[in-house]
N, C-alpha and C positions, 0 to 999 in steps of 0.2 A: 904767675905766682906758683911756686912749687908747693908740694904737699906739706913740708915742714913749716913754711911760712904761713900757709893757710891755717894749719892747726894752731900756731901761736896767735894769730889774729883772731881766730874763732874763739879760743878760750878766753882771751882778754875781753873780747866784746861781750860774750855771755856773762862773764863775771861783772862787768860794769853795768849791764842791763839788770842783772839780778839784784845788785845793791840798791836799786831804786824800786823794782817791781816785785820783790819777793812776796809771795802769798803767806799769810799767817794761817796755818792749819793746825788743828789740835794734835795731830800725830807727828808734828815736827818739833825740834828743839825740846825733846822730852827731858824732864828733870830727874827721872828715876835714876838712883845710883845703882840699882840692881840691873845688870844687863839682861837677865831673863824677863824682867818686867818691861823693859824697853822693847825687847824682841817680840814679846807677846802683843804689845800694842801695834807694832809695825805689821805683824802678821794679820791682825784683825783689820787694820786699815787697808792693806794690800788686797785682801780677799774682797772687802767691800767695794773697793775702787775698780775692780775688774770689769764690771758691766753696769756701774751706777754713777751718776753725776756727782761731782765733788760736793755741790750744795746739799744734796740729799744725804751723803755720807757724813758730813759734818754734824748733822742733827742726830742721826742714829748712832754714830760712833760713841759719843759720850754716854748715851743711855745704855748702850750695849755693855760698856765697861762698868757702869754702875751695877748692872745686873750680874755681870761676871767679872769682878775686879781682878781675879787671879786666873792664871792658866788652868789651875786645878779645878776652879769653879766651873769653867767652861767644859773641861774634860769630863766632868761627872754629870753634866746637865742632860736632861731628857730631850727627846726630839721636840716635844711640845714647847718646853721652856725656851729652847733655842729659836724655834720658828716664831714664837710670840715676840721675842726680842728683835727678830729680823724684820718685823712688819714694816712695809713701805719700801723695802729694798729690791724686791723682785729676784728672779733666778734663785729660788729658795734652796735648791740643792747645795748651793755654795755654803749656806749656814751649817748644814750637816757635815760637809767636808771639812769646814773649819773646826767644828767640834771634834771630829775624828782625828784631825791633826793634833789638836790640843791634847786629846787623850793619849795619843801615841807618844808625845813628848813627855807627858807625866809618867807613863808606864815604862818607856824604853830608856829615857834619859834622866829619870829620877827628878822630874819637875825642873830640870835645868836645860835651857835652850842650847842646843849644839851650835858651834860656830863654823865648823868646816862645811864646805860645799858637799862633800861626800855624805856626811851625816844628815844634813838638811834635805838633800835630795832623796834620802832613804825614807823620809816621812811621806806617806801617801797624802797627796793633796798639795804638796809644795814642789813647784817646778823650778826650772833654772832661773827665771826672772825673779820669782818671789824669794828664792834662796839668796840671790845676789842682793836684792833690796834689803833683806834682813841683815846681811853682813855689812852693808854700807851704812844703813840708817840706825841700826841698833848697836853694832860693834865697831863701827868706823874702820872696817877692814876694806881697803880699796879693792873693788871687784867690778869689772865691766858689767853694766846693768842696762839692758836694752828693752824698754817697753815701747808701745806704739809711738808715743810722742818723741822719744829719743831716737828711735829708728828713722822716723820721718825727717827729723832735723839733720841727722848725719847724712842721710841719703841725699836730701836736697842740697846740702852744702858741699859734699865731696864727690857725689856721683851725678846728680841731676834729678829731674822730676821722677816721681814714681811711675811704674808702668801704667799703660792706659787703663788697666783693670784695677789700679790702686795697689798692686802688690810689688814686692821687691825681693822675693825669696831667693832669686839667683844671686843676689848680692849679700845675703845674710852672713856668710863666712867672712867676707871682706869687711862688713860693718862691725862684726864682733872683734876682729883684729884691730880695726880702726878705733873702736871704742876704748880698747886698752891703751893705745898710743895717745889718744886724746886725753884720757883720764890721767895718765902719767904726767902729761904736760900741764893739765889744769891744776893739779895739786902740788906741783913743784913751786917752791918759794919764789916769788917775784923778785926782781932786782932790788926793790925797796920794800919797806914794811915786811920784813922777813916773816914768812909763815902766815901773812894775813892777806886777805883779798881787799877789794875796794871798800873803803869806809869801815875797815876793821872786821869785816866778815871773814871767818875762818875759812881758809881754802882747804877743805877736806872733802872726802869722797861723798859724804852725806849731802853737803851743800851743793856740790857740783851736780849730782844727779837731780837734786831738787830744782836747781836752776834750769836744767834742760827740760824737765817736766813742765815747769811754769811757762817757759818760752814756747813750748809746743802747744800748751793749752790757751795761751793768751795772744800769741803772735803768729807762729807758723802752724795754724790749725789745719785740719785735714782738707776741708772743702773750700774755705774762704780765708786764705792767709792774708794778714794785714800788711801788705807790701809797703804801704805808705809809712808805717812806723817800724819797719824791720831794719835794725842796725846792720845786720849781716848783708842785706841787699844794698843799703846805702853805702857801705864801705867796699862793695864789690867782692865780698868774701864768699857768698853763697853762689854756687854754680847755677842753681835754678833761679830764673827770673820770672816776673809776672807773665811775660810773653811766652816763654817755654812751658810754663805751668798751664796757661790757658790753652795752648796748642795741644798738650797732652790730655787735658780734660775734655777737649773737643773730640779727640779720638775715643775717649772712654764712652762718650755719649753715643758714638756710632757702633760700639761693640755690642754683641748679642747680649740680651738681658739674661740675668742669672735665673735659675729655676726658683719658682715661688715656693716658699716653705709651706708645709701642711697646715691646713686651716679650713675655714668655711665662711660663706657669706652670711652676714646678718643684714637683711635688707640689701642695700647696694654696696655695703662696706665689707671688704674682705678682712677677716680677723684671724691671725695665725693661732695655731693650737697652743703655743707657749703663753699667749695672753690668757687663754682660758685656763691653762694650768695654774697660773698665778691667781686667777680669780677663785679657783676651787680652794686653794690653800688659804686665801684670804677669808673666804666664807666660813671655813672650818676653824679659823683662829678663835672665833667667838662662840663656837658650838662645842662646848666642853663634852657633851654626851654624844657627839657625832650626828651625822645626817644620812638619810637614805639617798640613793641615786636620784630619785625624783625631787627630793628636797634640794639637793645640790643643783640640779638642773634649773629649778625655779629661782635659785639665788644668783646663778651666774649667767643665765641666758634670758634676755628680755623677750626672745621669741620661742621660748621653750615649748617643744611639742614632743611628747614622749614617743609617739609613733615614729617620728622622723629622726630624733636626736638621741634616743636611748642607747643604741649600740655605740654610736660615736663617743658619747660621754663615758660609758662604761670602759671603753678602751683607754681613754685619757686617765681615768681613775685607776685602772689596772696598772698603767705605767707609773703613776705616782706611788702606788703601793710598792712596786718593784724597785723604785728608786729610794725607798725608805722614807718618803715624805708623809705618807699616810698609813694608818693602821686600819684593819678590817676585822669587825666582829659581828657575826650574824649578818644582818642586812644593813649595817651602818658603817660609815667611814668617818675617820677623824684623825687629828694630829696625835691624839692618844684617847683611848676610850675606857672609862671606868667599867669594871667587870660586875658591878652591882648597882 
């Protein structure tokens, strides 16, 4: 099977699968007539989805937009208000980067979302993937868009299994070029049903990228692909097979373990510092007047011992202040602290 034939079969198979298995998500099929309103919702969803499960994002996404319905509302919001609305999402610095991006769009582009890659990438906090996602999903401008799911599917189909350590960086340039070629084929009108996909679904850039994301989330997952229900495997389109995948995964298990991230033991359980960072912010969400270091320690550490943990906790709090997540006044820390 040559590359051109594989691409044709790949796109048709994904379209057919998507017509049956498409996920209904609140940031898809947006009805807003204003492109800036659509782009704003896409930006919010993409930042939320970066390191949080879809099931959690679905809950917080609607509440967040009720709190900040317009990009100008978010752009003018305080740290405290944004972090309160971000509750339950984790990786809280994302919330402030999202607010800062909204502020930049309001101030630099007069509340109108830019469409060009150059302008989008000029906004701090928006990278190449997010910019491409905004162009596809908000403006329907066909743009190669590679997230983790899409990269994994393209690699397994056209190259083979990921490297033993789960990476594929040496193939990134090839995959980006391939993504453009695949996209062009995917959105080309089929021989019948001009301009439409299977069962009347529009063959556009937004639906194409959504189909790949769904397929990567539901079938070709990172660690446990569902080979028994994978149509790409059944039709012999995907170069990776269960056998080659399992062999590569076996090599990964033999590879040296990666360095453990900073943290400490609580009893016999090792807890990374990033978990404690989240706990600190969570504790301060309900402490409007702030807390002292000792009070924070008692809130977030079940084994709190001032003599053993004071310096460690102060370093975590200091970094949170430097990151803009906390404020410091006198001997108290908080998301924001009243001055009287």
